[in-house]
C-alpha positions as CSV (number, residue, x, y, z in Angstrom):
1,M,9.0,24.4,14.6
2,K,10.2,25.4,10.9
3,V,13.9,25.0,10.5
4,D,16.2,25.1,7.4
5,G,19.7,23.7,7.1
6,C,22.5,23.0,4.6
7,C,25.8,21.3,4.4
8,H,29.0,23.4,4.8
9,C,29.5,23.9,1.0
10,G,25.8,24.5,0.4
11,A,25.4,21.6,-2.2
12,V,22.7,20.1,-0.1
13,T,19.9,22.3,1.5
14,Y,16.7,21.4,3.3
15,D,13.8,22.8,5.2
16,A,11.7,20.9,7.7
17,E,9.0,21.0,10.3
18,I,10.4,19.6,13.5
19,S,9.5,19.2,17.2
20,P,12.0,21.0,19.4
21,D,11.1,18.4,22.2
22,Q,12.7,15.7,20.1
23,V,16.4,17.0,20.4
24,V,18.6,14.3,21.7
25,I,22.3,14.0,22.6
26,C,23.7,10.5,21.6
27,H,26.9,9.3,23.3
28,C,27.1,6.0,21.4
29,T,30.5,5.1,19.9
30,D,29.1,5.2,16.4
31,C,28.0,8.8,16.9
32,Q,31.4,9.7,18.4
33,T,33.2,8.2,15.4
34,F,30.8,9.8,12.8
35,S,30.9,13.2,14.4
36,S,34.6,13.1,15.3
37,A,33.4,14.4,18.6
38,P,32.3,13.1,22.1
39,Y,28.6,13.1,21.1
40,R,26.2,14.0,18.4
41,V,23.0,16.1,18.8
42,S,20.0,15.2,16.5
43,V,16.3,16.1,16.2
44,F,14.6,12.7,16.3
45,G,11.5,11.5,14.5
46,V,11.0,13.9,11.7
47,T,8.6,12.5,9.3
48,P,9.7,12.5,5.5
49,D,6.6,14.4,4.6
50,N,7.9,17.3,6.8
51,V,11.3,17.5,5.1
52,R,12.1,18.9,1.6
53,I,15.8,18.2,0.6
54,A,17.5,19.9,-2.4
55,G,20.6,18.3,-3.7
56,A,21.7,14.7,-3.4
57,P,23.2,13.6,-0.2
58,K,25.5,10.5,-0.3
59,T,24.4,7.6,2.0
60,Y,26.3,5.1,4.0
61,V,24.4,2.0,5.5
62,K,25.7,0.8,8.9
63,T,24.6,-1.7,11.3
64,G,23.4,-0.2,14.6
65,G,23.9,-1.5,18.1
66,S,20.4,-3.1,17.7
67,G,21.6,-5.2,14.7
68,K,19.4,-3.2,12.5
69,K,20.6,-1.3,9.4
70,V,20.8,2.5,9.6
71,T,21.3,4.8,6.7
72,V,23.5,7.9,7.2
73,A,23.3,10.8,4.9
74,F,26.0,13.3,4.2
75,C,27.2,15.7,1.6
76,G,29.5,13.9,-0.9
77,D,31.3,17.2,-1.5
78,C,32.1,18.6,1.9
79,G,31.2,15.7,4.2
80,T,28.8,17.4,6.5
81,A,26.5,15.0,8.3
82,L,22.8,15.7,7.5
83,Y,20.6,13.0,8.9
84,S,20.2,9.2,9.5
85,T,17.2,7.0,9.1
86,K,16.3,3.3,9.5
87,G,16.2,3.1,5.7
88,A,12.6,1.8,5.2
89,T,10.3,3.8,3.0
90,N,8.9,6.6,5.0
91,S,11.0,6.0,8.1
92,P,11.5,9.0,10.2
93,L,14.8,11.1,9.8
94,N,17.0,12.1,12.6
95,L,18.3,15.4,11.5
96,R,21.8,16.6,12.7
97,V,21.5,19.7,14.6
98,G,24.9,21.1,13.6
99,A,23.6,21.6,10.0
100,I,20.3,23.4,11.1
101,K,20.5,27.1,11.0
102,Q,18.4,27.6,14.1
103,R,20.6,25.2,16.1
104,A,21.0,27.7,19.0
105,Q,17.3,27.4,19.6
106,L,17.3,23.6,19.8
107,I,18.1,22.6,23.3
108,P,18.5,18.8,24.0
109,K,15.8,17.2,26.2
110,M,17.5,13.8,26.5
111,Q,20.8,11.9,26.4
112,G,21.3,8.4,25.3
113,F,24.0,5.7,25.4
114,C,25.4,7.6,28.5
115,G,27.4,4.4,29.3
116,S,29.6,5.3,26.3
117,A,29.9,8.9,27.2
118,M,33.3,10.5,27.7
119,T,33.1,11.4,31.4
120,W,34.6,14.8,31.0
121,A,31.8,15.5,28.3
122,M,29.1,15.3,30.8
123,N,30.2,18.6,32.6
124,I,32.3,21.2,30.8
125,D,31.4,24.1,33.0
126,G,34.8,24.1,34.6
127,I,36.8,24.0,31.2
128,H,38.4,27.4,30.3
129,R,36.5,29.4,27.8
130,V,38.0,31.4,25.0
131,P,35.9,33.8,22.9
132,E,35.9,33.6,19.1
133,P,39.0,35.1,17.6
134,D,38.7,38.7,16.3
135,K,38.0,38.5,12.6
136,S,39.6,41.8,11.6
């Protein structure tokens, strides 16, 4: 599936060819912290040959739960999370779904690190829903 995305301010844009079957929810504590949310949704395994990035994301290298280094990329101007990678040359990218314009079409197929999940985040059907505010 062809997708395109950008950071909030538009300084970094990209287009990519992804597999919609590789959309994953991650409940690990690092993803909770990085996203400031109960979980993060990503498209896993996007080969670098299938991504074209315009602009220069900033990167941060962290040590993952496996002990291996993970490079996290984000916009240095607005802070939007864009992707992560194991950092080695030609390592696949995990694109952050929130920055993809076609995000409504990307339905997660798997959840990981569920032991770290916020229990309430596993089922939000009963939480009161409020429509978007009137923009007039």
